[in-house]
N, C-alpha and C positions, 0 to 999 in steps of 0.2 A: 678787615683781614684780607679781602679780595684785592684791595689796593696794594697791600704789603706784598702779596704774592706776585702781582703783576710787576712790581718794582724789582723783584729779585731776578728777573730774567735778563737784566742788562749789566754790563760791567760797571757803568757809571753809577747805577744804583748800589752796587756792591761797595764802591768806594765811599759813597755818601753815608751808607749805614755804618761803616767802620769808623768814620770820623766822628760819629755821635758818641763813641765810647772812648775816649783818649786814644792810645796807640792802636793803629789799624792792623788786623791780623790776616787779611785776605791773602797777601803776598808773602806770607812767612816761608813758603816753600822755596822761594828764590832769594830770601834776605837772611843773612846770618844774624843770629840772636846774640848780640853783644852789647853791654851797657855803654852808654856814653856819659859824658859829664853832665849833660842836661837831663838825662833820664831819671825817673823816680826810682829809688832803691827797690829792688825786687820786681820792677815792672818789666813788661815785655819790651823788646828792642823797638826803636822807632821805625816807622815805615820808610820804604824806599820812595823817594819823591819822583823817581823816573816813571813816567806813564808807560804802561805796557798793555798789550792786548791780552784779554783773558786767556789763560792756559786751559788745557783740558781738565786739570785738577780743580781750577776755580769754577769752571762750568759744572763739574760734578758736584761741587760744594753747593752751588746755587740750587741745583736740582734736589739735593738732599734736604735743604732748608725749606724749599717750596713744598716738598712732600710732608715735612713735619707740620708746617702751618696748615696745610689742607686737612690733615687728620684731626687737628684740635677743633676745627670748625663744626664737626658733627657731634661734639660732646654736649651733654645735658647741662653742665654747670661749669663755672670757672675753675673749681677744684679739679674736676675731671679733665678739663683741657690742659691745665698745667701738669697734672700727673702724666697724661699721655705725652706731653711735650718732653719732659725730662726723661721718660723711658725711651722715647724715640731718639732723643739726642744721645743718650748713653749707647744705644745700639748702633747708631750711625758712627760714633767716634770710636767705640770699642773700649771705653774706659771702665773703671770700676764702678763709679757712681756719679750722678749729677744731682746737685742740690739747688733749690730755688727759694729765694726769700723775697717778699714783697713789702713795700712801704705804703702806708695809708696816706701820708702827706709828705711833701718834699722835706728832705733832711731829717726825716724821722728814722727810728730804728727799724730795720727790715724784720719781718716776721717769717719764720720758717713755714712754708706752705706745701712743698713737694720734695720728696726724695725718691730717686729711681729704684724703689723696691729692693733695697739691700737690707736684710733683716738685722745684721749686726750693727747697722748704722741707724736704722729707724726705730729700733726697739730699745735702745739704750738711752736712758735719761742723761747720763754723763756725756755721752757723745753728742747728744742733741745740744747740750750747753756749749760744747766746743764748736759745733756747727754755727750756733747763733753768734758766738764771739767772732768767728772767722768772717761771717757775713757782715757784721758790724765793722770790722777792720777794712773789708773791701769797700764799703760805702764811704768810710772816713778817708781812705787813701784816694778814692775817686779816680782810679786808674787800673789798668789790667795788671794783676799781680801774680807772680809765679813763685812757687816754692819747690825745690831750693832755688834761691836767687842766683843770678849769674856771678855775682861777686859776694864773697863771704863777709865783706865789711857792711853789707846791708841787712844782715840777719837780725840785728837788734830791732829793726823797724817792723818785723813781721812775726811778732811773738804769738799772735793768735794762730796764724798759719802754721808756725812751727809746732805749737802744742797740739793742734788738731792732727798734723801729720804723724806726730809721735803716738798719739792715742790710737789712731787707726792703722798705724804702721804702713802708711802710704808712701810711695816713692816720689810722687809729684802732685802738686796742687796748682790750679790756676783759677783766679777769681776775676769776675767782670762786674763792674757797676752797671746797672741797667738804666739807660737814659733814653727817653723818646726823642724824636727829631727836634722838639722844642727845647731840649736840654733839661726837662723835668725828670727828677730821680724817680724811678719806678721800683727799684729793688736791687738784688745782687744775684749772680749766678756763680756756682762753685763746681769745678770739675775735680774729681778724684781719679788721677791717672795711674796707669800701670807702670809707667816709667817716667823718667825725668822729662819735664815739659819741653826742655830744649831739644830733646830727641824725638818729640812727637809733634811735628809741625802741622801735619794734616788735622789732628785733633784740635789744635789751636785755631786753625783757619776756619773749620766748621763751627766751633764754639763761638768765635768772635762774630761771625755773621749771624749765627742763631741768636746771640744775645741782643744784637741791634734790632733784629726783626721782632723778637718777642717783646722787647721794650716798646717798639712802635705800635704793637698790636694790643698792649696791655689795657689802654684806656677803652678801646672798643670792646675787649673781652669783658671788662668789668661792667660797662654799660649794658651790654647784651645779657649779662648774667642776671641782673635784676635782683629782686628780693626772693624770699623763700616761696611766696605764693606764685610768683611768676615762673620760678623753676618747676614747681609742682605742676602748674598748668601746662607748661611745655612738655614735661615728661609724660603727663597723661595724654596730651594730644598726640604725641609721637607714638605712644603705645596703642592708642585707639586707632591711629591711621594704619599701623603695621598689622595689628591683629583685630581689625574692625569686625570682620565676619564672625570670628570665634567669640569675640566679646559680646556682640549683640545677640548672637544665638544663645550664649550662656545666660545673659541677662533676661532674655525672653523666657527661657526654660525656668529660671529661678522665679520669675514673676508668676508663671503659670502654677508652679508647685506651691508657692505661698498663697496664691489666690484660691487654690483648692483645699487648703487646710480648713477643717471643720472647727468653727468657734461658736459658742453660745450666742444666739441672736438676742439682742435686748431692744426694748422699746421704751423711750423716755416720754413721760407725760406729766402734765400738771395735775395737782391733786389738792383736795380740800378736806379738812377734818370736820366731821359732823357727829352728833350723838347717835348712839344705837337706837334710842327711843326718845321721842319728843312729843310732849303733850301741850296743846294750846288751850288756854283758859280764856273764853270769850264772854262778852256781855250778853246775858240771856234775853234782854229786851232793851228798849230805849230808856235809859236811866242815867242819872248823874252819879259820880263817885262821891261818896260821903267821907271815906277815910281809907288810906292804904297802910298796911302793916309791914310790908317787906319791900326790899329793893333788889335790883338785878345783882346777881353774884352770891346771894344768901342761900344757904342750904335749908331745905324744908323737908318735912315728912308728909306722908299722905294724910289729909284731913286738917292740916294746919291752916289757920285763917290767913288769907292773903290780903283781902280788902273787904270793905262793907259798902254796899250801894245805898243810895238815898231812897227811902221807902215812904216818904210823905205822900206823894201822889198816889201810890198804890194803896196806902191806908185809907185815904179819902175816897178813892174809887170803891174800895171794899165796903166802906160804911154806906155809901149810896146804894150799892147793890143789895145789901141786907135790908135797907129800907124798902126798896122795890119789892123784895120777896114778901115782906110783911103786908104791904098793900095788896099784892096779888092774892095772898092767902085769905085776907078778909073779904075781898071781892068774890072769891070762889065760895066761901062759906055762905054769903048772901045768896048766890045763885043756887046753891044746893037747897037752901031753905025755901026758895021759891020754886024748887023742882025744875029749874032750867038746866037740865043736864048737858045739853049741847054747849051752852055758854061756859058751864063749869069745866067741861072737858077742854075747851080752848084755853081757859085760864090756867088749867094745870100744865098745859104745854108751855105757856108763857113762864110759869114758875120754874119749870125744868130748865128752860133756856137761861133764866136769870141765875139759877143755881150753878149752871156750868160756868157762867161768867164769874160767879163768886169763887168757885174752885180755882179758876185760872188766876184770879187776883191773889187768892190765898197762897197759891204756889209761888207766885212772884214774891209775895211777902216773905215766904220761907227761903227764897233764893237770894236774898239780899246779902247774905254772908258768902263770899267767894273763898273756896277752900282748894288746897292743892290736891290733884287727883293721884299723884304718885310721889315717891321719895326721889329727891333730886336737888337740882340747883336752878334758881331763877336765872335763866340765860337771857331773858328779854322781858322788859316791863318795869317801869318805874313810875307809879301813879301818885307818888307823894307830892309831886309838883303839879298834878292835874286834879286835885281834889275840887269838887264842884263842877267839873267840866262834864257837859252832856255827852253821853256815849250812844252810839248807834247799835242796834241789835246785830250781833255777830262780830262786833269789833274786838280784836284781840287785846286782852288785858295782860296776860302773862304767858311766857313759854317756860315750861319746866321739863328738865331732862336729867337723867342720871349721867354722871361723868366718870364713873369708875371704869368704863370700857367705851372706847370710841370707835367710829368707823371712818376710815380714810377712803374718800371717793376719788377714784382715779379716772381722769377724763381722757379716755382713749380716742385718738382720731379715727375717723371712718376708714382711712387707708390701712390702719394697723389692727383693726378689731379682729380680723381673721387669724391674726398671729397670737392672740391672747386666749388662754384657756384657764379654766379653774385649776386651782392647786399649783399654779406657777409661782415661783419665788418672786418677792417684790422687796425692794429696798426703798424706804421713804426718807426724805430729808426735808425738814420744815424750816423756813427762814426764821420764824419766831422762836424756834427751839434751838437756835444756834447751828442749824444744819446738822444736828445730831442724827445719825443714821439709825433707822428702826427697820426691822425685818418682819416679814409676814408672808402669807400666801393669799392668792386670789380666792375669796370665799364665794362670790357670786358675780354674775355679769347681768345687768339689767337688759331686758330684751329690746327695748325701744331707745332710740336716740333722744338726746336732749340738746337744747340750744343754750350754750354757755359761752359767754364772751364772744358772741357773734360767730360761733362755730358749732357745727353739729358734732357731738361726741357721744360715745357710749360709755356709761358709767360702770366701772368694775369696783367692787368693794373689798376691803380687807379690814379685819378687826384687830385692834391693838389695845394692850392694857394701858390704863391710866391711873394706876393706884396712887401715884404721887401728885395727881392733879396738875401735871405739867402741860397737858394738852387742853386747848380751849376750842370751842366750835368756831369755825370760820378761818382757822389757821390755814395758810396756803404754802405750797412748796412743790417739790418735784419727786416723782416716783419712777423707778426704773424696773421694768418687768423683764426678767430673764426667761427667754423662751427656749425653743429647741435649737439644736446645733444646725448650722448652715455654713456653706463655703464662705470664706472670708471675702472674696470678691463680690458675692451676692450681697453680703451684709453691708459692705461699704458703698456699693453702687446702686442698691435698690432705690433708695430715696431720690438721689439725683436723677436717675433714669425716669422715675415716676414723674418728677417735676418737669423734666424735659418733654416727655410724652404729653403731659397735661398742657404745657405751653404750646406744643405743636398741634393740639386739638385732637390727639389720638386717644 
């Protein structure tokens, strides 16, 4: 557009722009408007071929057009540019209205894009149809067309112009096909005049030059307009540049207000399900398994037989101990008969020792039947495949636990333990349970930390009902503990700041 403006400052440029539109209108003030045999019906009269120096009127026209083009450069979009152009042209000419239509491709139908804010013209659908028909006729004729025509015999070729003039009760119309300097059709321009166009030469002169200039600038305007995103970015950039201080201060105040809003602080942790009570059944001594009666997952009651241990070795040892006792008692009787009371006393001590060994073996013999200590479910231990295997003393045979009520152990990181208190609400979601959310409150917090998954954590416990036996020991998931209210900024920035300080060694 800057190139177009610079060209308008010379008379030669004025003539060149007029030649791009069929008949040239710059010198209409000194040329009589009269049709010739070669002129198109209803078109403006041919130009005077005599070269003349630009008059004061022509120079004023160039200044007006340059001002119009400079105004549309500051618009945010192509639509605003064209709107301002038709409004400025209407004011410069002093006509009733100015209408502009654009084409998307060469020889296509022009689309109505801008009307110089005349309500009875822009708000009427019927009149808009008449405008469209008139623009189409201007493009088809491909020449400057005036209504009423200089000669009545050409009225039949201007039906759309005639009908539009009758609908709007206009005294004069002039239409211009818009072509750029390469001859490519860009649209059409329509003037609604207050008097016959033959009597308004200055309006025709300004409009002719304006039509050539806007046609030459149309490609640049469309390219600069871009898509919706580009227009929005330009508008935002301009608004930010103009009101940058107010905008940034407002955004800063808004951020401060939002950051100070109190919101409940929450701590997300991993968790694991465990029974509330757990009993271990271990081997009472080194012994082999003779037979197992239950498997993991079976429900048992207190006193139910779980397994039987091999008692052959214990029975043999018990028989040998009883034989030793009999021999010691006979030896003691002989010593008493011989009145060797000292030896008899020593023999009695030996008998007592052997008796203790007998009691121990008898206890082992009585302990061969392994029974459940509580009501619950066998959560670990399947000895049916280990029958005959030698067990060590203290080796776990079974784990029995009730599952009607479970404990969820929440693994709270060291950095968050000071934020967790008893009776705080907790929401638990377990992967094996389909991430179904369960609610509870913190029942207790263990005083010492534990090493879990290579991390030091503090364990907080909540109890949950398990009447449907949906929960199993060892299930893992996530728990979110809702704590006291804190500013939103602190809630969002606490953990990143803590990590940054840790990374910096503070």
